[in-house]
C-alpha positions as CSV (number, residue, x, y, z in Angstrom):
1,M,198.0,-17.3,-105.3
2,A,200.2,-16.4,-102.4
3,S,203.8,-16.0,-103.5
4,V,206.6,-16.3,-101.0
5,H,210.1,-15.1,-102.0
6,I,213.3,-16.5,-100.6
7,V,216.2,-14.1,-99.7
8,T,219.6,-15.2,-98.5
9,D,223.1,-13.7,-98.4
10,S,226.1,-14.3,-100.5
11,S,227.8,-16.7,-98.1
12,C,225.4,-19.4,-99.4
13,D,227.8,-20.2,-102.2
14,L,225.0,-21.5,-104.5
15,P,225.9,-21.6,-108.2
16,D,224.5,-18.7,-110.3
17,N,222.4,-21.0,-112.5
18,L,220.6,-22.4,-109.5
19,I,220.0,-19.0,-108.0
20,T,218.4,-17.8,-111.2
21,E,216.4,-20.9,-111.9
22,M,214.9,-21.0,-108.4
23,N,214.4,-17.2,-108.1
24,I,216.5,-16.9,-105.0
25,K,217.5,-13.3,-104.1
26,I,220.9,-12.6,-102.7
27,V,222.1,-9.8,-100.5
28,P,225.8,-9.5,-100.8
29,L,228.4,-9.2,-98.0
30,K,231.4,-7.0,-98.6
31,I,235.0,-8.2,-99.1
32,R,238.0,-6.0,-98.3
33,F,241.6,-6.3,-99.5
34,G,243.4,-3.6,-97.5
35,D,241.5,-0.4,-98.0
36,T,239.7,-1.6,-101.1
37,E,236.2,-2.9,-100.7
38,F,234.2,-5.0,-103.1
39,V,230.6,-6.1,-103.2
40,D,230.6,-9.9,-103.2
41,R,229.4,-11.5,-106.4
42,V,228.7,-8.1,-107.9
43,E,232.1,-6.4,-108.1
44,L,234.1,-9.5,-107.5
45,T,233.5,-13.0,-108.8
46,T,234.6,-16.0,-106.8
47,D,237.3,-16.7,-109.5
48,Q,238.6,-13.2,-109.2
49,F,238.6,-13.4,-105.5
50,W,240.9,-16.5,-105.5
51,E,243.1,-14.9,-108.1
52,K,243.5,-11.9,-105.8
53,C,244.2,-14.1,-102.8
54,Q,247.1,-15.7,-104.6
55,I,248.8,-12.4,-105.4
56,S,247.9,-10.4,-102.3
57,D,250.1,-10.4,-99.2
58,E,247.3,-9.5,-96.8
59,L,244.4,-11.6,-95.9
60,P,241.0,-10.4,-97.1
61,S,238.3,-9.5,-94.5
62,T,234.5,-9.5,-94.7
63,A,231.8,-7.1,-93.6
64,A,228.1,-7.6,-93.1
65,P,225.6,-5.9,-95.5
66,S,223.8,-2.8,-94.2
67,P,220.1,-3.1,-93.2
68,G,219.5,-0.9,-96.2
69,A,220.7,-3.6,-98.6
70,F,218.1,-6.0,-97.1
71,V,215.4,-3.3,-97.2
72,E,216.0,-2.8,-100.9
73,E,215.8,-6.5,-101.6
74,F,212.6,-6.9,-99.5
75,Q,210.9,-3.9,-101.2
76,N,211.9,-5.3,-104.7
77,A,210.2,-8.6,-103.7
78,A,207.1,-6.8,-102.6
79,S,207.0,-4.8,-105.9
80,E,207.3,-8.1,-107.8
81,G,204.2,-9.3,-106.1
82,A,205.6,-11.3,-103.2
83,T,203.1,-11.8,-100.4
84,G,205.7,-12.7,-97.9
85,I,209.5,-13.3,-97.6
86,V,211.5,-15.9,-95.9
87,A,215.1,-14.6,-95.3
88,I,217.5,-17.4,-94.5
89,I,220.8,-16.1,-93.3
90,L,224.3,-17.4,-92.3
91,S,224.8,-18.3,-88.7
92,G,224.4,-15.4,-86.3
93,E,227.4,-16.8,-84.4
94,L,229.6,-16.1,-87.3
95,S,228.4,-12.8,-88.7
96,A,226.3,-9.7,-87.9
97,T,224.4,-10.2,-91.2
98,I,221.4,-11.6,-89.5
99,D,221.1,-8.4,-87.3
100,A,220.9,-6.3,-90.5
101,A,218.2,-8.6,-91.9
102,Q,216.2,-8.4,-88.7
103,Q,216.4,-4.6,-88.6
104,A,215.3,-4.5,-92.3
105,A,212.4,-6.8,-91.6
106,Q,211.2,-4.3,-88.9
107,L,211.6,-1.4,-91.3
108,V,209.4,-2.9,-94.0
109,K,206.8,-4.6,-91.7
110,D,204.0,-2.3,-92.9
111,E,204.8,-3.2,-96.6
112,I,205.5,-7.0,-96.4
113,E,205.8,-9.8,-93.9
114,V,209.4,-11.0,-93.5
115,R,210.4,-14.1,-91.5
116,V,214.2,-14.0,-90.7
117,I,215.7,-17.4,-90.0
118,D,219.1,-18.1,-88.6
119,S,220.4,-21.1,-90.7
120,R,223.0,-21.9,-87.9
121,T,225.3,-22.8,-90.8
122,V,227.2,-21.3,-93.8
123,T,228.4,-22.0,-97.3
124,L,226.5,-24.8,-99.1
125,G,225.0,-25.9,-95.7
126,L,223.1,-22.6,-95.9
127,G,222.7,-23.1,-99.7
128,S,221.0,-26.5,-99.2
129,V,218.5,-25.0,-96.7
130,V,217.8,-22.2,-99.1
131,V,217.2,-24.7,-102.0
132,R,214.8,-26.7,-99.9
133,A,212.9,-23.6,-98.9
134,A,212.8,-22.2,-102.5
135,T,211.5,-25.5,-103.8
136,A,208.6,-25.3,-101.4
137,A,208.0,-21.6,-102.1
138,N,208.0,-22.1,-105.9
139,S,205.4,-24.9,-105.5
140,G,203.1,-22.4,-103.7
141,A,203.7,-23.1,-100.0
142,T,202.7,-20.5,-97.5
143,I,205.1,-18.4,-95.5
144,E,204.4,-20.6,-92.4
145,E,205.0,-23.8,-94.5
146,V,208.2,-22.4,-96.0
147,S,209.5,-21.2,-92.6
148,A,208.8,-24.7,-91.1
149,I,210.5,-26.5,-93.9
150,A,213.6,-24.2,-93.6
151,T,213.7,-24.7,-89.8
152,D,213.3,-28.5,-90.2
153,S,216.0,-28.8,-92.8
154,I,218.5,-26.7,-90.7
155,N,218.3,-29.5,-88.1
156,R,219.2,-32.1,-90.7
157,T,222.1,-30.2,-92.4
158,Q,225.7,-31.1,-91.9
159,V,228.9,-29.3,-93.1
160,H,232.3,-31.0,-93.0
161,A,235.5,-29.6,-94.5
162,A,239.2,-30.1,-94.8
163,L,241.4,-27.0,-94.7
164,D,244.6,-26.8,-96.5
165,T,245.9,-24.1,-94.2
166,L,245.0,-22.7,-90.8
167,E,246.6,-19.3,-91.5
168,N,243.3,-17.5,-92.5
169,L,241.3,-18.9,-89.6
170,R,244.0,-17.9,-87.1
171,K,244.6,-14.4,-88.5
172,G,240.8,-13.8,-88.9
173,G,240.1,-14.6,-85.3
174,R,237.5,-17.2,-86.3
175,I,239.4,-20.1,-85.0
176,G,237.9,-20.2,-81.5
177,A,238.2,-23.7,-80.0
178,A,239.8,-24.8,-83.3
179,G,243.0,-23.2,-81.9
180,S,243.8,-26.7,-80.5
181,L,244.3,-27.8,-84.1
182,L,247.4,-25.6,-84.7
183,G,249.7,-28.5,-85.4
184,S,253.4,-27.7,-85.2
185,M,253.8,-29.8,-88.3
186,L,252.6,-27.7,-91.2
187,S,251.6,-30.7,-93.2
188,I,248.7,-31.5,-90.8
189,K,245.4,-31.0,-92.5
190,P,242.7,-29.8,-90.0
191,I,239.1,-31.1,-90.3
192,I,236.3,-28.7,-89.3
193,E,232.6,-29.1,-88.9
194,V,229.9,-26.5,-88.5
195,R,228.0,-27.4,-85.3
196,N,225.2,-25.3,-83.7
197,G,226.2,-22.4,-85.8
198,V,229.9,-22.4,-84.9
199,V,233.0,-23.7,-86.7
200,E,234.4,-26.6,-84.5
201,P,237.5,-28.7,-84.9
202,A,236.7,-32.3,-85.9
203,G,240.2,-33.8,-85.9
204,K,243.2,-33.6,-88.1
205,Q,244.8,-35.8,-90.7
206,R,248.5,-36.1,-91.7
207,T,248.0,-35.6,-95.4
208,R,245.5,-34.1,-97.8
209,G,244.8,-37.5,-99.2
210,K,243.8,-38.8,-95.8
211,A,241.8,-35.7,-95.0
212,L,239.7,-36.2,-98.2
213,S,239.3,-39.9,-97.4
214,Y,238.0,-38.9,-94.0
215,L,235.4,-36.6,-95.6
216,V,234.3,-39.4,-98.0
217,G,234.0,-41.7,-94.9
218,V,231.7,-39.1,-93.2
219,V,229.5,-39.1,-96.3
220,E,229.5,-42.9,-96.5
221,Q,228.4,-43.2,-92.9
222,N,225.4,-41.0,-93.7
223,A,224.8,-42.2,-97.2
224,D,221.5,-44.1,-96.6
225,Q,220.0,-41.0,-95.1
226,I,221.4,-38.3,-97.5
227,E,218.7,-36.6,-99.5
228,Q,220.7,-33.7,-100.9
229,I,224.5,-33.2,-101.1
230,F,226.9,-30.5,-102.3
231,V,230.6,-30.6,-102.7
232,T,232.2,-27.2,-102.1
233,H,235.8,-26.3,-102.9
234,A,238.1,-23.3,-102.8
235,A,239.9,-23.3,-106.2
236,C,240.9,-26.9,-105.8
237,D,242.5,-28.7,-108.7
238,D,241.8,-32.1,-107.1
239,V,238.0,-31.6,-106.8
240,D,237.2,-33.9,-109.7
241,S,238.7,-37.0,-108.1
242,F,237.1,-36.1,-104.8
243,L,233.8,-35.7,-106.5
244,E,234.1,-39.2,-108.1
245,Q,234.7,-40.7,-104.6
246,V,231.7,-38.9,-103.1
247,R,229.5,-40.0,-106.1
248,S,230.5,-43.6,-105.6
249,V,229.1,-43.7,-102.1
250,V,225.8,-41.8,-102.4
251,N,222.5,-42.5,-104.3
252,V,221.6,-38.9,-105.1
253,E,223.0,-36.3,-107.5
254,V,226.0,-34.5,-106.2
255,L,225.9,-30.7,-106.8
256,V,229.1,-28.7,-106.9
257,G,229.7,-25.1,-105.7
258,Q,232.8,-23.0,-105.1
259,V,233.6,-21.6,-101.7
260,G,233.0,-17.9,-102.2
261,P,234.8,-14.9,-100.7
262,V,232.8,-14.7,-97.5
263,V,233.8,-18.2,-96.3
264,G,237.0,-18.3,-98.3
265,A,238.4,-15.3,-96.5
266,H,238.4,-17.4,-93.3
267,A,238.9,-20.9,-94.6
268,G,241.6,-20.2,-97.2
269,I,242.5,-21.6,-100.6
270,G,242.5,-25.3,-101.0
271,T,239.5,-25.9,-98.6
272,I,237.3,-28.7,-99.7
273,G,234.1,-29.9,-98.1
274,V,230.7,-31.5,-98.2
275,A,227.3,-30.1,-97.1
276,F,224.4,-32.5,-97.0
277,Q,220.9,-33.0,-95.6
278,T,219.8,-36.2,-94.1
279,A,216.2,-37.6,-94.0
280,N,216.0,-37.3,-90.3
């Protein structure tokens, strides 16, 4: 039977148990604090990353994996008996990771077929697309079918988040149009959304409580259509009460994941968000 393997990158923020259970392969990005570089999820766990952020004066930065890191993962899949690979990668608008994956796909094309797909999203938006594709792959779908399912679910994926601080986005140069959100009042909580592969401003709220209520409202508006939903958070101690609110408005299981270093370096501690897929 044909066996398609799913490869993604460490910005997907999927919990480890899900990655293992679904046989999803992860190519890690790199995280730098000053001159020290760590391999995401390998040399630095998400918890360790947030601990470091709290004691470090400088903001962390991120770097894309090398094509070689993808080649290794693709070759491993081939040696495990994969007949094809679908690599679903964080938005090409936000990172050069997809370039590395595409170069690697060319380098292994005589050994195994690799389809590289730009998820046009990040964090658990990417994670949810990956889960959908892995579910299809694990049930024996062909490379064409898995690619089509991934592409289709990208168009139905939404990511909305409330930031606790704008400092990281501003210093990291990822703020783009979101610069208009720089409220003079520090208490303002910016809302962001991932649209067409880019982080866009989606308004601002006066307090964290209002920002979280806004996110619950977004979920509620889409609740009838939601087929899969994740709550994602960056070391937030108020995530449980937020989860309860989200659970109260949807009819599906709510999965939880932490914002990992790749997204966290730009979004900052205290970020909380929802990533969901709708039926159409």
